[in-house]
C-alpha positions, -999 to +999 in steps of 0.1 A: -163+424+023-143+394+033-106+400+039-076+379+045-061+379+081-029+396+065-053+424+050-066+433+083-037+452+102-042+475+134-025+509+132+001+496+157+012+465+174+015+442+146-013+426+124-046+421+140-044+385+129-015+381+153-034+399+181-064+375+174-042+343+173-026+354+208-057+359+225-074+326+216-074+297+239-072+261+229-099+236+242-075+221+265-067+254+281-103+261+288-108+226+303-081+233+328-104+256+345-138+242+337-138+214+366-158+211+399-187+229+412-192+263+427-220+285+443-224+313+421-236+336+450-203+329+469-183+331+439-158+307+450-147+283+424-116+264+431-104+268+394-108+308+395-076+332+400-078+346+435-096+381+434-063+398+448-047+391+416-073+409+396-058+445+407-023+453+408-008+462+443-014+498+450-037+504+420-070+523+427-100+507+417-124+526+396-149+498+387-165+495+422-200+489+430-226+472+452-235+445+426-244+417+448-265+438+474-284+455+446-293+420+431-302+404+462-325+430+472-341+432+438-348+396+440-371+404+469-386+436+462-414+425+437-438+423+466-429+459+478-436+471+442-470+457+443-480+469+477-465+504+471-480+511+438-514+495+446-516+514+478-506+547+464-533+543+439-560+536+463-551+564+485-550+589+457-582+576+442-602+573+476-586+596+498-569+626+484-595+652+474-596+655+436-632+662+428-640+626+418-678+618+414-695+584+417-729+593+401-715+597+363-697+574+340-687+600+318-690+636+310-675+659+284-647+668+306-631+634+299-624+644+265-597+668+276-584+647+303-577+618+280-542+629+283-541+616+317-545+581+307-524+580+274-493+564+291-513+537+307-502+509+281-465+517+292-473+519+329-493+487+329-463+469+312-439+483+338-462+472+366-464+436+352-425+437+349-422+450+386-448+427+400-432+395+388-400+382+407-368+397+395-348+367+387-312+365+397-289+335+404-294+337+441-292+304+459-283+286+426-254+259+426-239+255+391-225+220+379-195+229+362-195+196+344-225+209+323-209+244+316-207+254+279-171+258+264-161+295+266-127+300+247-129+338+247-152+367+263-142+397+249-151+428+270-152+454+242-153+493+247-166+507+216-157+544+210-148+569+183-115+574+200-112+612+198-119+614+236-085+600+248-094+608+285-126+586+282-108+557+266-082+556+290-106+558+318-125+527+305-093+510+300-079+516+336-112+506+350-111+472+329-075+462+323-074+440+355-105+420+345-083+394+326-072+380+356-106+369+369-110+342+344-087+327+317-113+333+288-115+371+295-100+396+268-102+434+276-101+451+243-110+488+231-123+495+194-118+528+180-120+544+145-088+555+124-068+576+129-074+574+168-052+543+177-039+544+212-007+528+222-001+508+254-035+492+254-053+466+237-067+489+211-081+478+178-088+505+151-110+502+124-093+516+091-109+543+071-107+520+040-130+494+054-164+494+038-197+478+043-228+478+023-251+497+050-235+503+082-218+534+095-199+546+125-201+522+156-218+493+135-191+496+108-166+492+134-181+462+150-184+446+118-148+452+110-139+437+145-162+408+141-145+399+106-110+406+122-116+382+153-133+355+135-156+345+162-169+308+168-198+296+187-172+294+218-167+331+216-188+358+232-186+395+232-196+420+258-203+453+243-197+484+262-199+521+254-170+547+258-183+557+292-193+523+306-177+506+336-184+470+349-174+457+382-157+424+390-188+408+404-210+417+373-182+402+349-181+369+370-220+369+364-214+376+326-189+346+326-217+324+345-243+335+320-221+325+289-213+290+306-246+281+321-277+297+305-277+272+278-312+282+263-299+319+256-276+331+229-274+369+239-284+388+269-284+420+288-282+433+324-291+465+343-274+499+333-270+525+360-260+563+354-242+566+385-205+563+375-194+600+368-211+631+377-239+615+395-264+644+411-238+670+395-270+680+375-303+670+393-323+673+360-303+649+342-297+624+371-336+622+378-343+621+339-320+589+336-338+574+364-365+563+345-339+543+322-328+524+352-365+515+362-371+506+328-344+481+330-358+465+363-395+467+350-401+466+311-366+451+301-366+426+332-400+413+319-385+407+284-353+390+293-369+370+323-399+360+309-404+365+273-368+358+261-375+378+229-367+414+222-402+424+222-391+460+235-358+462+219-323+462+232-295+484+245-262+489+227-243+487+258-241+459+282-250+438+253-236+401+254-236+383+223-224+348+212-203+347+184-224+325+162-252+349+165-228+378+155-216+358+125-254+351+115-266+386+117-234+407+113-233+444+120-240+455+086-270+470+093-284+505+081-301+522+113-297+550+138-303+522+164-283+493+153-288+473+186-327+473+183-321+462+147-296+435+155-319+422+183-349+419+160-329+401+133-317+376+161-353+371+170-361+363+135-333+337+133-346+320+164-319+333+189-334+337+223-322+364+248-319+361+288-312+386+316-278+388+332-279+395+368-253+421+370-247+460+365-229+483+342-225+520+352-225+547+329-231+586+329-259+609+320-255+636+293-237+668+301-260+693+286-297+699+275-288+697+238-268+664+243-300+651+261-323+661+234-300+647+206-297+613+226-334+608+229-341+621+194-319+595+177-334+568+198-370+581+187-364+586+152-340+555+148-369+531+164-396+547+143-380+542+111-373+504+116-394+486+092-410+464+117-445+465+135-433+463+171-408+492+169-435+514+152-460+507+179-436+516+206-426+548+187-463+555+185-468+553+222-436+575+227-454+600+204-485+600+226-461+613+253-464+647+237-502+645+239-502+632+273-481+662+286-501+689+267-534+671+275-525+671+312-514+707+312-547+719+293-570+698+317-555+720+347-568+753+330-599+738+315-608+723+349-607+756+365-626+773+338-653+745+333-653+729+369-666+695+361-659+663+385-641+634+371-657+598+372-638+578+400-629+549+375-614+573+351-597+590+380-584+555+393-567+548+359-550+583+360-540+578+395-526+542+387-505+557+357-493+586+378-483+565+408-465+541+385-444+569+368-433+584+402-425+552+417-402+544+387-384+573+390-379+571+427-370+534+422-343+545+397-327+568+420-329+544+450-312+516+434-284+541+420-279+554+453-278+519+469-252+510+444-231+539+453-235+531+491-250+568+497-258+578+534-295+563+540-305+597+554-295+613+519-314+587+503-346+595+520-340+633+512-337+624+476-373+609+475-391+643+477-363+660+454-371+632+428-407+636+429-405+673+420-379+669+396-396+640+376-423+665+364-395+684+347-379+651+333-413+645+317-412+677+300-378+673+287-387+639+273-415+653+254-395+681+242-369+655+229-399+637+209-411+671+194-374+676+184-374+643+166-408+649+148-399+685+136-361+682+132-352+642+127-316+638+127-301+632+092-271+611+105-257+597+138-255+622+167-225+616+190-230+635+224-205+647+248-202+627+279 
């Protein structure tokens, strides 16, 4: 698979070797910008180019957000999470009439109510993630004299390339970012024949072969071999629809330079960039993914520093040494999860980036089902214990849904009281789930600077629509069990 630099040519704009050489900085160039100290919260390093140079005069910025406010709030919300969830659980268990009984520890009605508590392992993990402080670099003053050398930070948008509108949308959102720091390079990676002129487009040729990888992973492997990473290079992987704002890019640079213990990392992904609240079902359904980043994955990246729960393929920052060690020659529907587990096996640790990337939800129900199906089946097929455990709990979601529905009708037919301890576990799980959906919507609304009155109105809307979202998630798992995908599904966004 090794190729000489001359063999790897782009479909326009000269050889990729030439492009690669033109993008690499010398150590001396790096050191010009590496002196002095700065407060990461104020983001005012004396060496950095003025923010006004980052966007051409008269150009409309599309990579806007409210990153600093969101991150500052999240760093203080952990106590709110604890109080709201525990108070909600207590109120439901002891004050809401639910026919709980205190004179029984078990009755046969508990058998058909077991579906109520099947999600408990997931909700316990999420509660732990929410209850621990959400770490950000707030109030941290960095010493630039101890910064790691960073020659190149490649902000890489990966796309098949057939949706030119989406490609140009991503390029126009990010093309100014190179002015933020001398190490930043903004690139777009496509598959042949989808080369787009006028941008920094790198196109993986059809002739490039790997032993196992296909589609996105194959293109990433070609790009890795072409760019010839060193340990002083970092790659920020973004999906076709991903948009990252200036503040988050600066936080990515800070992570690369100052988080010495970690070799790769991830931040929080929102789904509010395009068509937010256009379809209420999909907007609410994806709120759980945002909350998952704030709970389960925050626990992973802030405290475990190992991909116990997996990894996302977008907003994935990886050091060049890690990419060269693991490579992207992977044969999986979830190559991001597989890559993360291999990195763990090789001793590379992960950390959290206190930044945001914004994406969009699926556009239709079939796309939603195919997206979830690919994740479920891809994780289930990985030849490792932990992915199979998480896939098993995901499968239990089907039983939880139908068990809950059955318990309603059976409870009417056979009116047996529920032991209060059993009801407490059910209420704790239920309150956690509802809170996760509300939190996901609230954070996205805050990032979009939505009117506070509208934010409040969306709380009951979210509570109602999260029931439909749970049904949709269960249907996607059923779809994966009955009709697993034979290949990689690319959904329309």
